[in-house]
N, C-alpha and C positions, 0 to 999 in steps of 0.2 A: 245736266247731268241726270241719268237714268236712277230712278230710286233703288237703293240697295246695292249698287254696284261695289263702292268701297267697302261696304260691310260685308258683302260676300267675299270679296278679296280678301280682307282680312281673316275671315272664317277659313278660307283656303290655305291660307299661310299656317294658321294654327293647326288644321288638319295634317299638313306636312310636318310640322314640328313634333306634333305628338308621337308617332312612331319612331322618329329619330332620337328623342329623348330616351324611349324605352329600348331602342335597338343595342344589342349586345354586340357591337362592333368595336375594334380598336379605335379608340379616341385619342388625339393629341391632348396633352395637358391643358385643362382650361376650357376645351371645346364644349363639352357637356355643360359647362356653366354658362357659356355664351349662349347656347341654345336655351337653356332655361331662362336667362335674363331676356332673351328675344321674345320668348313666349311671353313673359310677363308684361313686357311693353307693349306688344301687339294687343294682348288681352283688354289692358287698361284703354287704350286708343279705340279698340272696337266696341266697347261699351258705350260710347258716346257717338258713334257714326251714324246712327239712324237719326238722330237730332240734328247732326251736322249736315246730312244729306238734305233734311227737310229744310234748314235754314238756306242752303244753297239753291233749293228749288224756289225758295220766297225772294231770290235775286240778291242774296248777300254776296257781292264781289269778293270780300276778303275771305268769305268761307269757302267760296268756289275755288279761289287760288290754294287755300290750304289743302283742300280736299284734292286739287290736281297734283300737287307736290307729294302728298301722301300716297296716292296711287302709285306715281313713279316708283317711291321706295317700295311699296309692296309687291309691285311687279318684279323689281330687282330680287327681292326677298324669295319670291316664288320660284324665280329661274335658278338661283343658288341653291334652294332647298331641293327643289326638282333633280338638280344633278347631284345633290348628297343623296337622296332617297333612291335614286336610280341605280348609283354605284352600290348602295347598301342591298338593293334587291338583287343586283347581278351577283353579289357575293353570295347572298343566301341560296340562289338558284345553282350557283356553281359548286356550294358547298354540299348539295345533294347529289351532285353527278360526279362521275369520273373526271378527274382534271387532268389536263396536259401539263407538262413541265412549265411552259409559257404561262398558263393560266394561274397555276400555283406560285409563280414569280409576280405575276401582276396582283394576286391578292394576297401577297406575303405581308407579314406583319409590318416591316419597314415601309413598303408601300402604302399601306393603309394609313399608317401614322402620317406620312408626307402628305397624302391627300386631304385627311381630315384637319392637318396643321393648315394647309392651303385654304381650306374651307372656312376654318375658324377665323382666320384674318378677314374673309369677305363676310362672315357673319357678324364678326365685331364691327365693322364698318357700317353694315346696314343697321346693326342696333343703335349704335351712335346716331345715326341719322334719324332714325325713328324717335331716340330720345329727345332730340332737337323739337320734332313734330309734337311730341306729348307736352313739352313746355308751351309751344306756341299755342296749342289747343286751350290753355287755361284763359287766356284772355277773350275767348268767345262765350265761357261760361255754359256749355253744353249740358243738357240732361242727360244723365246716366239712364240706361235701359239697353238690354240685350235682346229684346225680342225679335224674332224673326219677322222680315216684311211678308205680308200675306201673299200666297200664290195666287195670281191672278187668272181667271178663266179668259181664253182669248177666242172670240169668234173667229173663225178661219177667214170669211170674206172681209169682215171690217177690219182686222188688224193685220192684214197680210197685203194690203194695197200699198203700192210704191211707184213713183214715176221714174221712167227709164233713165230720165236726165240726173237723177239722184246718184248714180253709180257710174260716173264718168270712167271710162277706161276699165271697166269690168266686163265688158261684152264678151272678151275671151275666155274669162272665167265662167260666165254664164253659158257660153257655148260649149265648153269642156263639160260642164256638170250635165247639161241636157243630153249630149252625146252619151254620156255613162248612164244617164237615165233610161235611154232607148236602146243600150246594148242588151242584145239577147244572150250573148255568149257567157251567161253565168250559171253556176252550178245550184245555189240555193233559191228557193222560192222567192225569197225578198232579200236583195243586197243592200248594203249600206255604204252611203257616200258621206264623209264627215268634211266640213269646211273648217279650217283651222286658222286662227289669227288672233291678235292681241285685241283687246277691247278697244272699240272705236274705228276699226278696220273694215265695217261695213258687211260682216259676215250675216246678220240677219237680214240686211237689206237684199244682198245677193241672192240668199234663199228665198225671199219675197219674189224677186224678179222671176225665178225659175218657176216658183209656185204658180204665178199668175201668168206665165207664158202661154199662149192661145194653143200652140201644138201639145204642150204638157197637158193641158186642160182636156184636150181630146183623148189622150192616150191612156189617162186613168179613170176608172169608174168612180173612185172614192177617194177625196183628198181632205186630209186632216194637218192641222196645224196645233202643236202642243208646246206649251211653254213649260219647261222643266224646272223644278225647285232644286235648290242646293242639296237637299236630302235625298233627292231621287225617290219621291214618295209614290209608290207604283200605285196605291189605291186612290191616291189623288189624280193621278194620271189617267186612270180608267174612268173615273168620274169625270174628269173633264172631256175625255173622248166621247163619252156616251151623251154628254150634254150637248156636244156639237152635232151629235147625230139624232138629238130629241128623243133619247131612249133611257135616261137616267131616272130611276126611281129612287128616292131617299130611304125607302122602307126596305130596300134590298139588301141581302148580306154580300160580304166581299166576294165570296164563292160565286153567288149568283150573278154578280157584275162581271167577273172574269168570264164566266161561261156565255153570258150575254155578247159580250165582246168578240170573243172567238167566233160565235155564231154570225155576227155582223160582218167579220172580215173574210169569213170563209167563202171562198170562190170568186172574191173580188179582187181585182187588179188596183192595188192601193198606192198612194204617194203620201207618205208620213213625214211631215218636218217636225224634228224634236229641237227645238231652239234653246240654245244657252245651256247645255248639258256640261256640268261642272264636276259632279261626283265622280270619284276614280274608283269606287269600290266595286269591284267586278262581280261579287256576289249580289248587288243589288242591280246592275245592269242586265245580268243574264236572264232573271225570271221575267222582264219586262220585254226583251227581246224575243224569248221563246213564245210569249203570249203574242207577240205580233206576227211570228212568223206563219201563223195560219191563212194569210193572204195567199192569193193564187201567184203562180209564175209570173215574173215580169212585175211584180211589186217592189217599192223602193222606199227606203227611208233615208232623208238627208238630216245629219247631225250638224248643229253648229257649235262650236266649242273654241275656247281660247287655250285648252289644255291639250299639248301633244300627248301627254299620258293617257287622256280620254281617247285620243284618235287611235293610239297603239292599242288600248284595251278593246276597243271596238274591232281592230284587226282588219279593216277592209279599206278601200280606195279612199283616199283624202286630197283635198285641194287646199294647199297652204297659201294664204294671203300675206 
């Protein structure tokens, strides 16, 4: 298991829960309490996940089994909460616009209550499954501690190598992405392609296959591979990119780093892979996107993500695995 996967998934569920608990929408009786209970249960489990994942990496079969079951429940929680938050977002958007009769009916008080009641049952079922997982964890005596895993710098050559036979059945996906990389019928200087799929479906490996393709290597002057952290730390990302270019100076200010990156990208046809983008906050994504837009026409960004919300936020072509 990759270090930090369950920890990050737990964090993502908590991020979805927070605005739902605060959201001023019509909730059926008891739903807010279920959301708060779920928040408390996930928080308690998340506190031990770094130690759990370390023990799993140390070849503990029992811990690996517990983590796999936990990931299944957290994925289900993510899906339910994503539906819930999407509906809340749609309501807020519609509330600010002129609504048709059909839309008013769709977002009527009775329909909101019916929807939240349905979600409430699903949330309760997930919370009960997580309560069982919380009880099971006691037998492992995990150490508590909720520090984020360190963001690792990845050298683009050393960490993006993969054998073709590791992605059996992905040849068509690879071909489709490469065709989009080479498509010149785009308006923006740099277009974005997102590869969307749940954890373990080979998103990163597929991106690596594309990244290392001989025709792709010839097409782009500059290729960069960036590992994205949960909080989408733009300063850390710029530092990582400049390190790959052998241009990072720890004495430089953030402003100087940004200007240097713009200068290095300016006029070059670039391929930039942003691997494992989870953060769904648009106000963090846009400054990074705008910074990278200085590359010349024909440049491309490939984003791998398991979040359909991220793909919608990016708002460009995507391949779903």
